[in-house]
C-alpha positions in Angstrom: 8.1 12.5 3.2 10.3 11.7 0.3 10.0 7.9 1.0 6.2 7.9 1.0 5.8 7.0 -2.6 8.1 4.0 -2.3 6.2 3.0 0.9 2.7 3.1 -0.7 4.0 1.2 -3.7 5.5 -1.5 -1.5 2.2 -1.8 0.5 0.2 -2.1 -2.8 2.7 -4.6 -4.1 2.6 -6.8 -1.0 -1.2 -6.7 -0.6 -2.2 -7.1 -4.2 -4.8 -9.6 -5.3 -2.9 -12.8 -6.0 0.3 -11.3 -4.5 2.4 -12.9 -1.8 0.1 -12.0 1.1 -2.9 -13.3 -0.8 -1.3 -16.6 -1.7 0.7 -17.3 1.5 -1.8 -15.9 4.0 -5.3 -16.2 2.6 -4.5 -19.0 0.1 -2.9 -21.1 2.9 -6.0 -20.6 5.1 -4.2 -18.6 7.8 -6.5 -15.5 7.6 -9.5 -14.4 5.6 -8.1 -10.9 5.1 -5.3 -8.6 5.9 -4.3 -5.0 5.4 -1.3 -2.7 5.7 -1.8 1.0 6.0 0.3 4.1 6.6 -0.6 7.2 8.5 1.2 10.5 7.5 -0.2 12.0 10.7 1.2 9.5 13.2 4.0 8.3 10.9 3.1 4.7 11.8 2.5 1.6 9.6 -0.5 -0.5 10.7 -0.7 -4.2 9.9 -4.0 -6.0 10.5 -5.2 -9.6 10.2 -8.9 -10.4 10.1 -10.6 -13.7 10.9 -7.4 -15.7 11.5 -7.3 -19.4 12.0 -3.8 -19.2 13.4 -2.8 -15.7 14.3 0.8 -16.5 15.2 1.4 -18.5 12.0 -0.2 -15.7 10.0 1.9 -13.0 11.6 5.1 -15.1 11.2 4.3 -15.8 7.5 3.7 -12.1 6.9 6.9 -11.1 8.7 8.9 -13.7 6.6 7.4 -12.3 3.4 8.6 -8.8 4.3 12.0 -9.9 5.5 12.5 -11.9 2.3 11.9 -8.9 0.1 13.9 -6.6 2.4 16.9 -8.9 2.3 16.7 -9.5 -1.4 16.0 -13.2 -1.0 12.7 -12.7 -2.9 12.9 -10.5 -6.0 10.4 -7.9 -6.9 8.6 -8.7 -10.1 8.8 -5.9 -12.7 5.2 -6.6 -13.8 4.0 -6.7 -10.2 5.7 -3.4 -9.5 4.2 -1.7 -12.6 0.7 -3.1 -11.6 1.1 -1.7 -8.1 2.0 1.7 -9.4 -0.9 1.7 -11.9 -3.3 0.6 -9.2 -2.2 3.4 -6.9 -2.5 5.9 -9.8 -6.1 4.8 -10.5 -7.0 5.0 -6.8 -5.7 8.6 -6.5 -7.4 9.7 -9.7 -10.6 7.9 -8.9 -10.7 9.6 -5.5 -10.8 13.0 -7.2 -13.2 12.1 -10.0 -16.2 14.2 -8.8 -16.6 17.8 -7.7 -17.5 16.6 -4.2 -14.5 14.2 -3.8 -12.2 16.9 -5.3 -13.5 19.5 -2.8 -13.2 17.0 0.1 -9.6 16.2 -0.9 -8.8 19.9 -1.1 -10.3 20.5 2.4 -8.3 17.6 3.9 -5.1 18.8 2.2 -5.6 22.4 3.6 -6.4 21.0 7.0 -3.2 18.8 6.9 -1.1 21.8 5.7 -0.3 20.0 2.4 0.1 21.7 -0.9 -3.0 21.6 -3.2 -1.0 19.7 -5.9 0.1 17.0 -3.5 -1.7 14.3 -5.5 0.1 15.4 -8.7 3.4 15.3 -6.8 2.7 11.9 -5.3 1.7 10.5 -8.7 4.9 11.7 -10.2 6.9 10.2 -7.3 5.0 6.9 -7.6 5.8 6.6 -11.3 9.6 7.0 -10.5 9.6 4.1 -7.9 11.9 1.3 -9.0 
């Protein structure tokens, strides 16, 4: 999907340590932890909250954060964006750092019908996200 790079950068940006989710959800005491993940297989985005003190307030706050970015009310920090891209690049490279992890990745890529150079392609697309 041509939009996957932008999606994973957005997820990393939103869920970064000391990012908006960290400050406005965890820092406010609404939840101990949170996650956003995407599935290329099901083409769904999953949002999870863990150990909430107020689940409806946590969900509403998370929704407001996303809506504020989507509407342009909250501006994306250039430094935060570059940090999100660098973090993703590190995760992708680290995940292929041993023979076993590289072989496992290749097996999964073959099973999913993806090209063997998918990670290289994704890294290139991530670096171009603005």
